[in-house]
LOTORBA-807242 format. One record per residue (C-alpha): residue in three letters; x, y, z. Coordinates in steps of 0.25 Angstrom, whole numbers, padded with zeros to 4 digits, always signed. Layout:
BEGIN
alaXYZ ...
***
This chain:
BEGIN
met+0421+0225+0148 gly+0416+0238+0142 thr+0408+0240+0155 thr+0420+0238+0163 arg+0428+0248+0155 arg+0417+0258+0156 ser+0417+0256+0171 ala+0432+0257+0172 asn+0432+0270+0164 leu+0421+0276+0172 gly+0428+0273+0185 ala+0441+0279+0180 lys+0433+0292+0176 asp+0427+0292+0190 val+0440+0291+0196 asp+0446+0302+0187 asp+0434+0312+0190 met+0436+0309+0205 ala+0450+0313+0204 his+0447+0327+0199 glu+0436+0330+0209 pro+0439+0339+0220 thr+0442+0332+0233 arg+0431+0332+0243 pro+0433+0332+0258 ala+0429+0319+0265 thr+0417+0322+0274 ser+0420+0318+0288 ser+0412+0318+0301 pro+0415+0329+0311 pro+0425+0326+0321 arg+0420+0320+0334 asn+0421+0327+0347 ser+0432+0323+0356 pro+0426+0314+0368 phe+0437+0321+0377 leu+0432+0335+0375 pro+0419+0342+0376 thr+0411+0344+0363 pro+0411+0357+0356 ile+0398+0361+0362 glu+0402+0357+0376 ser+0415+0365+0374 leu+0407+0377+0370 ile+0399+0376+0383 val+0411+0373+0392 ala+0417+0386+0385 ile+0406+0394+0391 phe+0411+0392+0406 pro+0425+0398+0404 leu+0419+0409+0395 leu+0410+0413+0407 leu+0422+0413+0416 ile+0430+0422+0407 phe+0419+0431+0404 gly+0416+0432+0419 ala+0431+0435+0422 val+0432+0446+0411 phe+0419+0452+0416 ser+0424+0453+0431 val+0436+0461+0426 val+0429+0470+0416 ser+0417+0473+0425 pro+0419+0485+0434 gln+0411+0480+0445 thr+0417+0467+0446 arg+0431+0472+0444 ser+0431+0482+0455 ala+0424+0473+0465 tyr+0434+0466+0475 tyr+0436+0452+0473 asp+0439+0443+0485 pro+0448+0431+0481 thr+0445+0423+0494 thr+0430+0423+0491 gln+0431+0423+0476 ser+0421+0434+0475 his+0418+0449+0475 pro+0412+0456+0487 gln+0399+0450+0491 asp+0393+0463+0496 pro+0381+0467+0487 asn+0387+0481+0486 leu+0401+0477+0483 ala+0398+0464+0474 pro+0400+0468+0459 ser+0388+0460+0455 tyr+0376+0452+0461 phe+0382+0440+0456 ala+0396+0443+0463 arg+0389+0440+0476 lys+0389+0426+0481 ser+0375+0429+0487 asn+0369+0431+0473 ile+0356+0422+0472 phe+0362+0414+0460 asn+0374+0410+0468 val+0367+0407+0480 val+0355+0399+0474 phe+0361+0394+0461 val+0377+0393+0462 lys+0378+0388+0476 arg+0368+0377+0473 gly+0373+0375+0459 trp+0375+0360+0458 gly+0361+0359+0464 trp+0355+0367+0452 thr+0364+0360+0442 thr+0358+0346+0447 leu+0344+0352+0447 gly+0346+0356+0432 phe+0352+0342+0429 tyr+0342+0333+0435 phe+0330+0342+0430 phe+0335+0340+0416 leu+0338+0326+0418 leu+0325+0322+0423 thr+0316+0331+0413 his+0323+0331+0400 pro+0319+0319+0391 ser+0334+0317+0387 gly+0336+0309+0400 gly+0324+0300+0397 ala+0309+0299+0395 ser+0305+0301+0410 gly+0313+0310+0420 leu+0311+0299+0431 asp+0318+0288+0423 ile+0333+0287+0426 thr+0337+0283+0412 pro+0352+0280+0409 arg+0354+0294+0403 arg+0348+0300+0416 phe+0356+0291+0425 arg+0369+0294+0418 ala+0366+0309+0419 ile+0364+0308+0434 leu+0378+0301+0435 arg+0384+0313+0427 trp+0377+0322+0437 phe+0383+0314+0449 ala+0397+0315+0442 val+0396+0330+0440 thr+0390+0332+0454 gly+0402+0324+0459 trp+0412+0333+0453 trp+0404+0345+0458 phe+0404+0338+0472 leu+0419+0335+0472 val+0423+0349+0467 thr+0414+0357+0476 gln+0410+0349+0488 trp+0418+0337+0492 phe+0431+0330+0487 phe+0435+0320+0498 gly+0435+0332+0507 pro+0435+0346+0502 pro+0430+0348+0487 leu+0440+0350+0476 ile+0438+0365+0476 asp+0442+0366+0490 arg+0453+0356+0488 gly+0458+0364+0476 phe+0458+0376+0485 arg+0466+0370+0496 trp+0476+0364+0486 thr+0479+0378+0481 gly+0482+0383+0495 gly+0468+0388+0499 lys+0464+0388+0514 cys+0453+0392+0523 asp+0459+0404+0530 leu+0451+0402+0543 ala+0456+0388+0544 gln+0470+0393+0542 arg+0469+0402+0554 glu+0464+0390+0563 val+0476+0382+0561 lys+0491+0384+0563 pro+0499+0386+0550 gly+0505+0373+0545 glu+0495+0364+0553 pro+0484+0356+0546 gly+0470+0361+0550 ile+0456+0364+0546 gly+0461+0373+0535 asp+0466+0360+0528 val+0452+0354+0527 phe+0443+0366+0525 thr+0434+0367+0513 ala+0429+0381+0507 val+0415+0378+0513 ala+0421+0375+0527 cys+0430+0387+0526 lys+0419+0397+0523 ala+0410+0391+0533 val+0419+0395+0545 gly+0422+0408+0539 gly+0435+0406+0532 lys+0440+0409+0519 trp+0444+0399+0508 ser+0457+0406+0502 gly+0470+0404+0496 gly+0468+0393+0486 his+0462+0391+0472 asp+0446+0391+0473 ile+0440+0384+0461 ser+0427+0391+0458 gly+0416+0382+0463 his+0406+0391+0456 val+0412+0390+0442 phe+0414+0375+0445 leu+0399+0373+0449 leu+0393+0381+0438 val+0402+0376+0426 leu+0400+0361+0431 gly+0385+0363+0433 thr+0383+0370+0419 ser+0391+0360+0411 phe+0384+0348+0418 leu+0370+0353+0414 leu+0374+0357+0400 gln+0380+0343+0398 glu+0368+0336+0403 val+0358+0345+0396 gly+0365+0348+0383 trp+0369+0334+0379 ser+0356+0327+0384 val+0346+0337+0377 ser+0354+0337+0364 arg+0355+0322+0363 trp+0340+0321+0366 ala+0336+0331+0356 ser+0347+0326+0346 arg+0352+0340+0344 ser+0367+0337+0349 thr+0376+0344+0339 glu+0389+0337+0343 glu+0393+0323+0348 arg+0400+0318+0361 cys+0410+0308+0357 val+0413+0296+0367 val+0424+0286+0368 met+0419+0272+0367 pro+0424+0260+0376 asp+0432+0255+0363 gly+0438+0269+0361 ala+0429+0273+0350 leu+0424+0287+0349 lys+0409+0289+0346 ser+0399+0299+0347 ala+0391+0299+0360 asn+0378+0299+0352 val+0382+0286+0345 val+0384+0279+0359 ala+0372+0285+0365 glu+0361+0277+0372 met+0350+0287+0370 asp+0343+0291+0356 ala+0345+0305+0353 gly+0334+0314+0347 gln+0323+0311+0357 gly+0321+0326+0357 gln+0319+0326+0342 gly+0328+0338+0340 gln+0322+0346+0351 cys+0333+0351+0360 ser+0323+0353+0372 leu+0330+0356+0386 gly+0317+0354+0393 val+0314+0361+0407 gly+0326+0352+0413 gly+0336+0356+0403 lys+0332+0371+0403 thr+0333+0371+0418 ala+0347+0364+0417 val+0352+0375+0407 ala+0346+0386+0415 ile+0355+0381+0427 ala+0367+0380+0418 ala+0364+0394+0413 leu+0364+0400+0427 asn+0376+0392+0430 ala+0383+0399+0418 trp+0378+0413+0423 met+0384+0410+0437 leu+0397+0405+0431 leu+0398+0419+0425 met+0395+0426+0438 thr+0406+0417+0445 ala+0416+0421+0434 ile+0413+0436+0436 tyr+0413+0437+0451 phe+0419+0425+0458 his+0432+0417+0458 thr+0445+0420+0451 trp+0447+0415+0436 phe+0455+0404+0440 glu+0445+0399+0451 lys+0435+0399+0440 leu+0443+0392+0430 thr+0446+0380+0439 gly+0431+0380+0443 leu+0428+0379+0428 leu+0438+0368+0425 thr+0434+0360+0437 ala+0420+0360+0432 leu+0423+0356+0418 thr+0432+0345+0423 gly+0420+0338+0430 ile+0411+0340+0417 tyr+0422+0334+0408 leu+0423+0322+0418 val+0408+0319+0417 tyr+0405+0323+0402 ile+0417+0322+0394 leu+0425+0311+0401 pro+0414+0300+0398 arg+0415+0303+0383 phe+0428+0296+0383 val+0427+0287+0395 pro+0417+0276+0392 val+0416+0271+0406 val+0412+0285+0412 arg+0402+0287+0400 gly+0396+0273+0403 ile+0393+0278+0417 ile+0389+0293+0416 gly+0386+0294+0401 leu+0385+0307+0393 pro+0374+0317+0394 gly+0362+0314+0384 ile+0367+0300+0382 
***
């Protein structure tokens, strides 16, 4: 009985002491990133693109050479004569535009496959088509498909040309070859076909194909290289949350099929990763040149939004649509 009373008294004292102690905030885990939105680091990277476009637009206004140079809204460029162009990069014949941007998706593809087949994050041997490599290839097909539909073919003219036509654009040479009000070749011309016969593609809204290509390629390479290397090296500082088939929200690291940390904390890009990053950096530089010397601000904005739409469908959508994630997966997983 004495022991019982002593225990009871001690318990009462403990309760009284606790009542006078200051309240301590309960510890809680940091909030999870939304599966519907880019992660904070992804958002910072995405923010680079509009910042480059804004900087380019401001520079084109404050630069005396660029501001004073004539701008042709039909060709979306300044004079191409070396003596009249405000800069070497304002000329479409500059070596970076001819060799790199005009073949931009080829360079992006080269950087991607060089990284995929040489970096150990994809598997022990570059010749082995592991599940991770196979899903990465499917993502390349998905992003390439978006590039193809927008710039090459969409059940006829590509989306860029269709958008130009829907906003009133015409090929002026074709317009002269038909009677007003009658259907003719002007209704089916693409920008490439129009220029091939010496016509001018004018009158509508022309989504900037350069901005679209450069943003799409840069985002694609950074998604594939960034997540793969950080997961392999166990250096990722944030998580991607995914929606499970039962509706539960989990970290992608929890449901991953691969074991992180194989790089033992060494965030090594390797020769393939460095090549891909170099291509992405050159993309960013040419994006800045495009922002300064080519297209109107609205044409560049729609090029940016069209590219980011494709990136969202391939890299964010699978996080909350399990069926899509089961097919193309996520980078590094």
